[in-house]
N, C-alpha and C positions, 0 to 999 in steps of 0.2 A: 294389256290385259294378257294373262298367262294363257298359253295355247294347251289345251287338253290332249291327252294321248289319243282320245277317240277321234279327234279332228286330224290327227297326224297324217294318215295315208291320203285322206280326202284332200289335204292341203298341198299335196305334192304338185297338183296342176297349177295351183295358185302360186306356189313358190317359184315354179318356172316363169310365170308372168312377172312377179315382182322382181325376180332376179334379172330380167330384161331391162327393167326400169332403173335398177340400181347399180348394175356392174358396168364399168368401163374398163379398157385395156389398161392393165397396171394400177387400177384403182379399185377402192370399194367405198361406197358412199352411204351405207347404213349407219347414220351418225350416232345411234344409241349403243353400237356394240363394236365398232371397229376403231383401231388406233390410227391416227394420222400418219402418213409417211412423207418425209422430207427426203433430203439426199441420203443415199445408203449409208447406214450407220448413225443416222440422227433421227430419233423418233421422239414424237410427243403423245401423251395420253389425253384425248379430249374429255371434256367434262361429261359425266354420265356413263363413262366406259365401265363395263362390268366384265371381268375376266372369265374365261371359260372354267378356270378352276373355282372361282366364286360361285358359278352356276351350278357347277358339279357338287361342290361342298353343301350347297343349300338343300340337295337332294341325298346327302349322305354317300357321295362318291368323289373320286378324284379324277381330274384330268391332267395328262402329261404328254411328253414328248421323248423321243430318243435324242441324244447329244453325242458329241464326238470330242476326242482330244485334238488340239491344234497347237502349232506355234502361235505365240502373240501376234496378232494382225493378220493371221492366215484367213483366206477366204474360204472358210468351211462352216459346217454347222457345229461349231465348237464353242465351249464355254470361253475360250480365249478370243473369240471374234465378239467385239463389243455389241455389235447390232444384234448377233443371234442371242448372246447372253442376255441382253436386254428383253427380247422377246420372251425367252424362256422364263425369266423373272416375273414378267407382266402377266403371262398367260397360264403357267403350270404351277402345279402342286405335286408333281411326281416327274421323276427322270428315269431313263434307262440308257445305259451305254449301248451305242450302235454296234460296235465291233469290238471294242477293246477289253472285254472280258472273255472272249472266245478263246479256245485253245490256241488258235493261230497266233493270237496277240500276246498271250501272257505265258506260253509254254514253248519257249524256243528249242527245248531239248528234254530228253526223258529225265534229266537230273537237275533242271533248273526252272525257275519261273522269273517272269519280269513283269512287276507290277506298276512300273513307274508311271505309265500313262493312266491307267485307271485310278491308282492312288490319286493323281492330280485331279482327275474328275471327280472323284468322291470328296476330296478336300474342298473344291469349289462348291459342290452341291451342299455340303455340311455348312459352309460359310454363309450360304443363302437359305438355309433352313428347308432344303428341297429334298425329301426322301428319294431314294433311288432302288430301282428293282434290279436284281440280278439276272443278266442275260449272257451266256447261258453256260451251264456246267458240262453239258456234253451235247455237241451237234452231231448226232449219230448218223452221218453220211460219210462215205470215204472221201468224197472230193472236198469236205470241209473240215476233215481232221488234218492235222500237221503232217507233212510229208514224212517226217521221221517216224510217226506213229505207224503209218501204213507200211513202212519198211522195217519196223522194229523187230528185233530177234527176241522172242519170248522165252527162249531157252528151252531146257529139258522139261520143265514144268509150266507149260504156257498159261494154264488156267490160274495157277497161283500168281504168276508174275503179272498177268492182266489184271487180276483183282487187286494186287498191291499197287499197280500203276493208277487205276481209276480211284480207288479209295483215297490215295494220297492227293490226287488232284482235287477231287470234291472237298475233301477235308481241309487241305490248305487254303482253298479260296474262301470256304464258309468261315473258317476260324479267323482269317485275317480280318474280315469285315464284320464279324459278330453281329450284334443286334442292330447294327446300322443299316443292314439290308434284312428286310423282313418279307420278301417275296422274290423267289428264285425260278426262272425257267430252267428246271432241273435238266430236262431232256428236249431237245429241239429237233423237229422235223425227222422222225424215225421211220415214218410210213412212206413207202413208194407209191406216188399216186397213180401209177399205170396200173397196178393191180392190187393194191391195198396190202401188200407184203411188207415186212420189215427189212430195211436195208441192213446188209452185213458191212462190218469194218474189220480191219485187222484185229482190233481189240475184242470185238464179239466173236470172231472165229477163234480166237485163242480162249475166250471164256466159256465157249460151248453154245453159242447162239446169242442173238439179239435180245430176246426176252430176259435171260439171266443178267445181260449187261445193263440193260435199261433199269430193270428192277434193283440192281446193286447200286445204280446212281442215286435213285431215290432213297433207299434205305440208308445209305451213307449220308446224304444230305439231312435225312431226319435226325440222326445221331449228332451230326456236326452243326445243324442249324435248327434245333427243336422248336424255336419261336417262329420260323418262317413258313409263309404259305408256299407250297411246293406244287409247281405247275408243269404239266406236259403241254408244250407249245407246238403248233402246227398251223399250216396254211391252207387246209381244206376249207372250201368256200362254198357259196350258195350258187354260183354261176353254173351253167350247163357244163358237163365233162367232169364234174368233181365227185360223182357218186361212188367210184371205187375208192377214191381218197377218203371220203367220209366213212365208208364201210370199214376200211382198214383201221381208221382211228377209233371207231366204236369197238371194233374186236380187241384193239390194244387196251382201251378203257376198261372193257369187260374183264379182260385178263387181270388187270390191276386189282380189281375188286375180288376176284376169285382167288388170287395169290396173295391177298392181304397187303398189297404195296401201298406205302403211305403217299398217295397222290391227292392233293386237295382240289385241284381245279384244272380245267382246260383252257388253255391260251388259245384264243380265237385270233390269229394274226390280223384278219380283215384288210388283206391287200385286194379290195373288191375292184371289178372291172365293169365299167358301164356297158349296156346292152343296147346302145343306140339312144336316139333323142327322147324316146317315150319312157322316161324314168318310171313314171306311175305304173304303166303296163308292165314293164320289167319286175318291179316290185311285186306286183300281184302274181305274176307268173313264178316267181322264185320263192315266195314266202312260204307256201305250204310245205314243200320238201324240207326247206331250211328249219322251220319250226318243228318239224318231226325229228330232225336230228337233234336240235337243242333240247327237246322234251326228253329224248332218250338219255342224252348226257346227264341232264339235270336229275332225271328220275333215279340215275344210279348214285346220286349223292355229290356229284362234282359242281363246284362253281364255275362260273365263266369270267374270263378276263379278256378284254379287248387290248391286245398287246401290241399291234403294229398297223394302225389305221392310216390307209392312203387310198387314193382312187385313181385307176388308170383310165384315161378318157378314150377308150376304144369306141369305133363306131360313131364318132361325133365329128361335126364339121370343124374345119380349122378356125373359124371365126371364134374370137376369145370370148365374146359375151355369150354366144349360144353354148360353147362348150363349158363355161363356168356355171351357167344356169342349169344345164342338165347334170352336171357332176353334184352341185348342191342339192338338187332334187333327189338324186340316187342316193347320196349320202344321208339325207333325212330319212328317207324311206328304210334304208338299212339300219340306222340307228334307232328308229322307232321300234323295229321288230326287237333288235338286241336288248335295248333297255326296258323292254317289256318283262325281262328276266331279272328278278330282284337280287340275284347272286351277282349280277354285274355291278361291280363297285369301282373298278379302274378302267379307264379309257386312255389308251396311250397312241397317240399319233406317231407315224414313223417319219417324223421330221415336220417342222412347223412351215417352212417355206420351200417353194419350188426350186429355188436356187441350189439347195443342197440335196434334193431327192436322188436316191439310188436309182429311180425307175428311169430317169433319162438315159443312162448307160446301159440298163438292163434291157429295156424294150422301147427304143425310139419310135415315134410315130412314123408311118410310111410317107406322109406328106411333108415331112421335115419340120413341121411346127413343134415347138418345145412343149413338152408335157406339163400339165398344170395339176399335180395330184394333191397338193398340201393346202392347208388353211390360208396361207399367205403367198403372195406371188414373189416373183424373183427380186422384186424391189422392196420387200417386206411390207406391202400393202395387204390389208385384209381382203379376202375374196368372198363371194357368196358362200363358198363351202364353210368359212368360218361362221357365217351367220346360220347356216343349216345346222351345224354342230350346236351353236348356242341354243337354238330353238328346240332342238331334241332334248337338251339336257333340261331346259325350262319345262318341257312336257313330261318328262320322265317320272314316274311314281317315286315318292320318296322312299329311301331305303330305311328300315327299322333297325 
């Protein structure tokens, strides 16, 4: 029986109970929605399996994941890794490059581009009929721009040279992939979460400020990719401590509308963080402020995209069953809120398996237990989080 959205939050406690009944270390036993796991790299699809993409498509949405470049046989979240490639084909209807389109990857110097890795990723996605989102055309923070850019001599007319450099970059990337890419994170993480101000880079200092720089990126993308959804992407979230970040994002979005900048959507990264074992209580506590934020965004006419979903298991015990259960309940609660907004049509996980998640290196657990932030574990077995996503998609209102 399909679960209704009205039942969603009420069922969080029930999900916690059933998760304890179905989850074991390294396995997932919900037979109607999980893929069987054998030795790493060898997978079978059980009878009755319904992919996350199929569940999303039934409601007018798409489900996808990031993926990476890699040498054949490399133990990475790459299309060249047979086990990961199989998982992407089985579950996804949308992909996004994890790092390979960023300036650091494709722009080794001011006069050169290197598309070899991303071209290979696009070729694999095309061969498997998997559309790709573009991520990203400008990561507007000094630490994420190439070193050469931060040290670049913009010459006697810095604004003109900075404009030329940015327009060349955005235009070159967009024209290379044409209509094969229909959604771009044009600008990524331009808001400083400490105070809501906009970061400065060498590029923006030369151009006269961050706002003209960001605006130029979007205006250029509109000309170079008129067919594409243009997204501002950031990691403001619903957990405590994000108020300044959210306020800064709203100010930026308001400025876009005032200045007539062609921005279609807000990318909500959704690197969410559990708030302890009481997932139901956490969702109740966080939902009000988060809905007010999303209501303000959508009232300005922006769509929403879930661009980088994963879950940090903070404040949870080391026991795998308890952790997976709480993560699943928290994921379900979050998605029930997000999918209430009909403009959400794409949900992208930031990796399908714990084995390749960036979070382990970014923020390891203090107790030394490995993080479990993704729908599948490090042996490619589906977890309760995968079932929580499936349930949220099944319960979501159909898009028209």
